[in-house]
Structure formats: structure tokens, C-alpha cells
C-alpha positions as CSV (number, residue, x, y, z in Angstrom):
1,M,-20.6,-36.1,1.1
2,R,-17.4,-34.3,1.8
3,F,-15.1,-33.3,-1.3
4,V,-11.4,-32.3,-0.4
5,L,-9.9,-30.2,-3.3
6,D,-6.1,-30.0,-3.1
7,Y,-3.7,-28.1,-5.3
8,T,-0.5,-29.8,-5.6
9,G,1.2,-27.9,-8.5
10,D,0.9,-27.5,-12.2
11,W,1.1,-31.3,-13.1
12,H,-1.1,-31.2,-16.1
13,Q,-2.4,-27.6,-16.7
14,A,-2.1,-24.7,-14.4
15,G,-4.9,-24.8,-11.7
16,N,-5.7,-28.5,-11.9
17,V,-6.6,-30.0,-8.5
18,F,-7.0,-33.4,-7.0
19,I,-10.4,-34.2,-5.9
20,H,-10.6,-36.7,-2.9
21,L,-13.9,-38.1,-1.5
22,P,-12.5,-39.8,1.6
23,E,-15.5,-41.4,2.8
24,Q,-16.0,-43.1,-0.7
25,K,-12.4,-43.8,-1.1
26,T,-12.5,-42.1,-4.3
27,M,-10.0,-39.8,-6.0
28,A,-10.1,-37.8,-9.2
29,A,-7.2,-36.5,-10.8
30,M,-8.4,-35.3,-14.4
31,D,-6.1,-35.9,-17.3
32,S,-3.4,-37.2,-15.1
33,F,-2.8,-40.4,-17.1
34,T,-4.6,-43.1,-18.8
35,I,-5.3,-46.1,-16.9
36,K,-3.3,-49.3,-17.9
37,N,-1.8,-47.3,-20.8
38,A,1.3,-45.3,-21.3
39,P,0.8,-41.5,-20.9
40,S,0.0,-40.2,-24.4
41,F,1.4,-37.3,-26.3
42,R,4.3,-35.9,-24.3
43,L,3.1,-37.1,-20.8
44,V,-0.3,-35.7,-21.5
45,F,1.2,-32.2,-22.1
46,P,2.1,-31.4,-18.4
47,A,2.8,-27.6,-17.7
48,H,5.9,-28.7,-15.9
49,V,7.3,-32.2,-16.4
50,P,8.9,-32.4,-12.7
51,A,5.4,-31.6,-11.3
52,Y,4.1,-34.4,-13.4
53,F,6.5,-36.8,-11.8
54,E,5.6,-35.5,-8.4
55,A,1.9,-35.7,-9.0
56,M,2.2,-39.5,-9.0
57,D,3.9,-39.4,-5.5
58,H,1.2,-37.1,-4.3
59,L,-1.6,-39.2,-5.5
60,L,-0.3,-42.2,-3.6
61,E,-0.4,-40.3,-0.4
62,Y,-4.2,-40.3,-0.5
63,D,-6.4,-43.3,0.9
64,F,-8.4,-44.4,-2.2
65,E,-9.5,-47.5,-3.9
66,T,-10.9,-45.9,-7.1
67,L,-9.4,-43.2,-9.4
68,V,-11.1,-41.3,-12.0
69,T,-8.8,-39.7,-14.7
70,G,-11.1,-38.7,-17.3
71,H,-9.5,-40.8,-20.0
72,M,-11.0,-43.8,-21.9
73,S,-13.8,-44.2,-19.4
74,L,-11.6,-46.5,-17.2
75,Y,-11.4,-46.4,-13.4
76,G,-7.9,-47.1,-11.8
77,T,-6.6,-48.1,-8.6
78,P,-3.6,-47.1,-6.5
79,E,-1.7,-50.0,-8.0
80,D,-2.4,-48.3,-11.6
81,V,-0.8,-45.2,-10.2
82,Q,2.2,-47.1,-8.9
83,T,2.5,-48.9,-12.4
84,N,2.4,-45.4,-14.2
85,R,5.0,-44.0,-11.7
86,E,7.4,-46.8,-12.3
87,Y,7.1,-46.4,-16.0
88,I,7.7,-42.6,-16.0
89,R,10.5,-43.2,-13.5
90,D,12.2,-45.3,-16.2
91,L,11.9,-42.6,-18.7
92,R,14.2,-40.2,-16.7
93,P,17.4,-42.1,-16.3
94,S,17.0,-43.5,-20.0
95,A,16.9,-39.8,-21.3
96,A,19.6,-38.7,-18.9
97,E,21.9,-41.4,-20.2
98,A,21.2,-40.6,-23.8
99,L,21.6,-36.8,-23.3
100,R,25.0,-37.6,-21.6
101,T,26.1,-39.9,-24.5
102,V,24.6,-38.5,-27.6
103,D,27.0,-35.8,-29.0
104,L,25.0,-32.7,-30.6
105,K,27.8,-32.0,-33.2
106,E,27.9,-35.8,-34.3
107,A,24.4,-36.3,-34.3
108,A,23.6,-33.2,-36.5
109,A,26.8,-33.4,-38.7
110,A,25.3,-35.4,-41.6
111,D,21.7,-33.8,-41.9
112,V,21.9,-30.1,-41.0
113,P,23.7,-27.0,-42.4
114,K,26.1,-25.6,-39.8
115,S,24.2,-22.4,-39.9
116,N,20.9,-23.9,-38.7
117,R,21.3,-24.3,-35.0
118,Q,17.6,-24.9,-34.5
119,A,17.4,-27.8,-36.9
120,E,20.8,-29.0,-35.1
121,R,19.0,-29.3,-31.9
122,K,16.1,-31.0,-33.4
123,V,18.0,-33.7,-35.1
124,W,20.1,-34.0,-31.8
125,M,17.1,-34.5,-29.7
126,D,15.7,-37.1,-32.1
127,A,18.9,-39.0,-31.8
128,V,18.7,-38.5,-28.1
129,V,15.1,-39.9,-27.9
130,A,16.2,-42.8,-30.3
131,R,19.0,-43.8,-27.9
132,A,16.8,-43.3,-24.9
133,A,14.3,-45.7,-26.4
134,E,17.0,-48.3,-26.7
135,L,17.8,-48.1,-23.1
136,M,14.3,-48.4,-21.9
137,P,13.2,-51.4,-20.2
138,S,10.2,-53.1,-21.7
139,W,6.8,-51.9,-20.7
140,E,4.6,-53.5,-23.4
141,K,3.0,-56.1,-21.0
142,P,1.9,-53.8,-18.2
143,L,1.0,-50.8,-20.1
144,G,-0.6,-50.7,-23.6
145,G,0.7,-48.0,-26.1
146,T,4.2,-48.0,-25.0
147,D,5.1,-48.9,-28.6
148,I,3.2,-45.8,-29.8
149,F,3.9,-43.2,-27.1
150,L,7.4,-44.0,-25.8
151,A,9.2,-41.6,-28.1
152,D,6.8,-38.7,-27.2
153,G,7.4,-39.5,-23.4
154,L,11.0,-39.6,-23.8
155,N,11.0,-36.4,-25.8
156,A,9.3,-34.5,-22.8
157,V,11.4,-36.0,-20.3
158,A,14.7,-35.3,-22.2
159,W,13.9,-31.8,-22.7
160,S,12.9,-31.5,-19.1
161,V,16.3,-33.2,-17.9
162,F,18.1,-30.8,-20.3
163,I,16.3,-27.6,-19.3
164,D,14.9,-28.3,-15.8
């Protein structure tokens, strides 16, 4: 049995690898996402959000039928990766548009003393995430947990768009 270990970047935690068993058409990408569900807790806490986005593209370059991710004891397929990729790709333009249109000073004016810049940014980012959630298309049917994890995912992506 042949195992192919492939390091494609820090898409979850530093040093994670894809494990491909070509003859078995099986792929393992531990902690990459939860099958048939929205990514949990800030996109599963990737070390670098852009690398998380790229990981979905890299996964689809492999020839596999079964994907093991280590979450919820569910096995996935290339179609599950495609669905996850489409979902996270919708997060980015929603977050970018909200960052462009939500004014920091306006968002923080009512609730934050002018001397507290950290709190100002927190309140602003909360407003950005709320606006981005309004801009997101509905994903409730294809993926479970979007109602619970949408804000977490948008927060991770919005900070990434802002910083990266």
C-alpha cells in the first residue's frame, strides 16, 4: 500500500499534510472541514486563512473518491470539498464588501469611548460581520451549521481580508 504525504502549506496548523492513498482512491486531510457542515469556529482555526482557501483547490487536484477529515466520523467526497469551497468562497466577497462599506468611526461612535481604540476595532468588526452576514447567500440547505458558524467564519475571513 502506497501513502503519498504532501505538505501544501499551513492550511490548518503548521505542518499538516495531505495523505493520499492513490490505489484506494482515498484522501486524508485532517481537520480540514466537517463533511456536510459549515466550517466551525473561525474556519477550524487555520494558521493562515488564505492557505485554508487554497487547500480546498489543492484537495480537488487529487484523484480520490473518499475523504477522511477526522470530524464527526463522516466520510466525504470530492463533491463535499467542492461544496465547502463554494461556501468559503462566498464568505470572502461578503466580508470584503462589508469592510468597504462599514465605517469604523460610525460603527463605534455610540458604544465606545474615543480613547479605547481596541474596543473601537472590536465593535467595528462586529458591525462588519453583521453586514457581511446580510450579504451572504443562504447555505442552510446544502450545509448544516451555517446559522451557528456563519459569524465565526465571516470574522476570520474579514480579518484576513483586512490584514492579508
